[in-house]
C-alpha positions in Angstrom: 21.6 -22.9 -5.0 23.6 -19.9 -3.9 24.8 -19.5 -0.4 23.1 -16.9 1.8 24.7 -13.5 1.9 26.6 -12.4 4.9 26.6 -8.7 3.9 23.7 -6.3 3.8 21.1 -6.8 1.1 20.8 -4.4 -1.8 17.9 -1.9 -1.6 14.6 -3.6 -2.5 16.0 -7.1 -2.0 14.5 -7.9 1.4 11.9 -10.6 1.4 10.3 -12.8 4.0 12.3 -15.8 2.9 15.6 -13.9 3.1 15.3 -12.9 6.7 15.6 -16.3 8.4 18.2 -17.5 5.8 20.5 -14.5 6.4 23.8 -15.6 8.0 26.0 -13.6 10.3 29.7 -13.9 10.8 30.5 -15.6 14.1 32.9 -13.6 16.3 34.3 -14.2 19.8 32.0 -11.5 21.2 28.5 -11.0 19.9 24.8 -10.9 20.5 22.8 -13.4 22.4 21.8 -15.9 19.7 18.4 -16.6 21.3 17.6 -12.8 21.4 18.6 -12.5 17.8 16.4 -15.4 16.8 13.5 -14.0 18.7 13.9 -10.6 17.1 14.3 -12.1 13.6 11.1 -14.1 14.2 9.3 -10.9 15.2 10.7 -9.0 12.1 9.7 -12.0 9.9 6.2 -11.9 11.2 6.0 -8.1 10.6 7.3 -8.5 7.0 4.7 -11.2 6.4 2.0 -8.9 7.8 3.1 -6.0 5.6 3.2 -8.2 2.5 -0.3 -9.3 3.2 -1.5 -5.7 3.8 0.3 -4.7 0.6 -1.4 -7.4 -1.4 -4.8 -6.6 0.1 -4.4 -2.9 -0.6 -3.3 -3.6 -4.2 -6.4 -5.8 -4.7 -8.7 -3.2 -3.3 -7.1 -0.5 -5.5 -7.6 -2.6 -8.6 -11.2 -3.3 -7.7 -11.8 0.4 -7.1 -10.2 1.4 -10.3 -12.2 -1.2 -12.2 -15.5 -0.1 -10.6 -14.9 3.6 -10.7 -17.2 5.5 -13.1 -15.6 6.8 -16.3 -16.4 10.4 -15.6 -14.6 12.9 -17.7 -14.0 16.6 -17.2 -16.6 17.3 -19.9 -19.1 15.1 -18.0 -18.5 17.1 -14.8 -18.7 20.4 -16.6 -22.1 19.4 -18.2 -23.4 18.2 -14.8 -22.3 21.5 -13.2 -24.1 23.5 -15.9 -27.3 21.5 -15.4 -27.1 22.2 -11.6 -26.5 25.9 -12.2 -29.5 26.0 -14.6 -31.7 24.3 -12.1 -30.5 26.7 -9.4 -31.3 29.7 -11.6 -34.8 28.2 -12.3 -35.4 27.8 -8.5 -34.3 31.4 -7.8 -36.6 32.7 -10.6 -39.6 30.8 -9.2 -38.9 32.1 -5.7 -38.9 35.7 -7.0 -42.3 35.2 -8.7 -43.9 34.2 -5.4 
């Protein structure tokens, strides 16, 4: 097992398991450790929530893509032509009245 990194992560490498495992260099002056732990817990909860939201949105997108009708441009053009023909028919009937 590799030791936790003390430097910044590479872009795209942040995960919920990395946040609490990240180590900081101890110096003579620094931040209140309890405040840091509290903040890290808050960030961890937010990352977990975002991961759940991301998973749910991906699932919903896959479902929508699977259930979407396979309408092509030709289908839409034909439907528009039928609607235009029906509109012309209705207008012609109105003129005859």
